[in-house]
C-alpha positions in Angstrom: 39.8 22.9 97.5 41.5 19.9 95.5 45.0 19.9 95.1 44.2 19.4 91.3 42.4 23.0 91.3 45.1 24.7 93.3 48.2 23.5 90.6 45.7 24.7 87.8 45.3 28.2 89.3 49.2 28.6 90.3 49.8 27.4 86.8 47.6 30.0 85.3 49.2 32.7 87.6 52.5 32.0 86.3 51.3 32.0 82.8 50.0 35.5 83.3 53.4 36.8 85.2 55.2 35.8 82.3 53.0 37.4 79.4 54.2 40.9 78.9 51.8 43.6 79.7 50.2 45.8 76.6 51.9 49.2 76.2 48.7 51.5 75.0 50.3 54.4 72.4 48.8 57.8 70.7 48.5 56.6 66.9 48.4 59.9 66.0 51.9 60.8 64.1 54.0 62.4 66.2 55.8 65.8 65.2 59.5 65.4 65.9 60.3 68.8 67.7 63.7 69.5 66.5 66.0 71.1 69.2 65.9 74.9 69.8 69.2 76.5 67.9 70.5 79.6 67.7 69.3 81.7 65.1 71.6 81.7 62.5 73.9 85.4 62.2 75.5 86.9 59.3 79.0 87.2 59.0 79.4 89.3 56.4 80.5 93.1 56.8 77.9 95.7 56.9 78.4 98.0 54.3 79.8 101.3 55.8 78.2 104.7 55.2 80.6 107.3 54.0 81.3 110.2 56.5 80.6 113.1 55.0 82.4 115.8 55.9 81.3 119.3 55.6 83.8 121.4 53.4 84.0 124.9 54.1 85.0 126.9 51.4 87.2 129.7 51.7 87.0 132.6 49.3 89.8 135.1 49.4 89.0 138.1 49.6 89.0 140.3 46.4 92.0 142.8 46.2 91.2 146.5 46.6 90.9 148.1 43.4 93.9 150.4 42.9 93.1 153.8 41.2 94.4 156.9 40.1 92.9 160.3 39.7 93.5 163.4 38.0 94.0 166.2 40.2 94.7 169.7 39.4 94.4 169.2 35.7 93.8 166.6 33.0 96.2 163.8 32.6 97.4 162.2 29.0 97.1 158.7 28.5 99.9 157.3 26.6 100.9 154.0 24.5 103.2 153.1 26.7 105.1 154.1 29.9 107.1 157.3 28.8 106.4 160.9 27.2 107.8 159.5 24.0 105.0 157.3 23.4 101.7 158.9 21.4 98.9 160.5 23.2 95.8 157.9 23.0 93.4 159.6 25.5 93.0 162.3 28.5 92.2 161.3 32.0 90.0 164.5 33.0 90.1 166.9 35.9 88.8 165.0 38.8 88.5 161.5 36.7 89.8 158.1 37.9 90.9 154.9 36.6 92.0 151.5 37.3 95.5 150.6 38.0 96.1 147.3 36.5 99.7 147.2 36.1 102.8 149.0 36.5 106.4 149.8 34.9 109.3 148.2 36.8 111.8 150.6 36.0 109.5 153.9 36.1 106.6 155.5 37.8 104.1 154.8 35.2 100.8 153.1 35.4 98.8 151.0 33.2 95.1 151.7 33.3 92.1 150.5 32.0 90.7 154.3 29.6 87.4 155.0 31.5 84.2 154.1 29.1 86.6 152.4 26.6 88.0 148.4 26.5 90.9 150.0 26.0 94.5 150.3 28.3 97.0 152.8 28.6 100.0 154.5 31.0 99.6 157.4 33.1 102.5 159.0 34.6 102.8 159.3 38.6 105.6 161.8 38.6 103.3 164.8 38.6 101.4 167.1 40.8 98.3 166.2 38.6 98.1 162.4 39.6 96.9 161.0 42.9 97.3 157.5 43.8 94.6 155.6 46.0 95.0 152.0 46.7 98.3 149.6 47.8 100.7 149.7 44.8 102.2 146.6 46.0 99.1 144.1 45.1 99.7 145.6 41.3 102.0 143.1 39.3 105.1 144.8 37.7 106.5 143.9 33.9 108.5 145.9 31.9 107.0 147.7 28.6 109.3 146.1 25.2 107.6 148.0 22.6 109.8 151.0 22.3 108.5 154.3 21.2 109.2 155.8 18.0 111.5 158.8 17.6 109.7 161.7 16.4 111.2 165.3 15.4 110.8 169.0 14.6 113.0 170.6 11.8 113.5 174.2 11.2 113.2 174.6 7.4 113.4 178.5 7.8 116.3 181.3 8.2 115.5 182.3 11.2 116.3 180.8 14.6 113.3 179.0 16.4 112.8 178.5 20.4 110.2 175.8 21.1 108.2 175.2 24.4 107.7 173.3 26.2 111.2 172.0 26.9 113.4 175.3 26.2 114.7 173.9 23.0 116.5 176.2 20.6 116.8 175.2 16.8 119.2 177.0 14.4 118.1 178.1 10.8 118.1 175.9 8.1 121.6 176.7 6.9 123.1 174.7 9.7 121.2 171.6 8.2 124.7 169.7 7.8 125.7 169.6 11.6 121.7 168.8 12.5 121.6 171.7 14.4 118.3 172.6 12.9 116.6 169.7 14.2 115.5 167.9 17.6 114.0 164.7 18.9 111.4 165.3 21.1 108.5 163.1 23.0 104.9 163.2 21.5 102.9 165.8 22.5 101.9 170.0 21.7 104.9 172.4 20.9 104.6 175.7 20.4 107.3 177.5 18.3 108.6 181.2 18.3 110.6 183.0 15.7 113.9 183.6 18.2 115.1 186.0 15.6 112.7 188.6 15.9 112.8 191.2 19.0 109.3 190.1 20.1 109.8 186.2 19.4 106.4 185.7 18.0 104.4 182.9 18.6 104.2 181.4 14.4 103.1 177.7 14.9 101.5 175.3 16.9 102.1 171.3 16.5 101.1 168.3 17.7 103.4 166.1 17.3 103.1 162.2 17.5 105.2 158.9 17.8 107.1 158.5 14.3 106.2 162.0 12.8 109.0 164.7 11.3 107.1 167.9 11.6 108.7 171.1 9.5 108.4 174.5 10.5 108.4 176.2 7.0 107.4 179.3 8.1 108.8 182.5 10.0 107.8 185.1 12.4 107.7 187.4 9.2 105.5 184.9 7.0 108.0 183.9 4.7 107.8 180.5 3.5 110.9 177.9 3.0 111.1 174.6 1.6 113.0 172.0 3.5 116.4 171.0 1.3 
């Protein structure tokens, strides 16, 4: 080969070696793939669920009822805790009533009067009453509505004997000394003529609070007026 041709070939090789080679690329739009990041974690504090604590209701047991019963006979029910108060009812033999109070100074109890909305007082100082239950559970109080005084007055010229109580009344002529009258509790009294030998019963009186009962007839039937 002539030297000229060889020189031309070398020149071509040199040109081709210096020309940068074309890089084939994909013309589809490239979608950038983001680097995987950890999912966002909420830092807010979740609402706490209230703890439901079961409440056990402790119901106090009702106190046993305390009762008083009339045994062996009837019992008077009075307005207050003393024989001096008026009778407002009767607790009949075998009948019971609920006790709701007691007087701190006497052995009397306040009751609910059976078949009534009223209350009254019954004595425990008698063999005719019987308590069932614990009186320590019953409230104490002092009844301060004092009874009104009641009297029996002899207006005859004879001496009188009064039961119950074994009371003796002089005749009306001793009126100045107040020996012909006596203060009594509320109740039923039997009046006898003590001047006559057989001491006859001349009158039965039912005395209530604040009353004055005048005896105006003696055992002979003679009537007198009180001066």
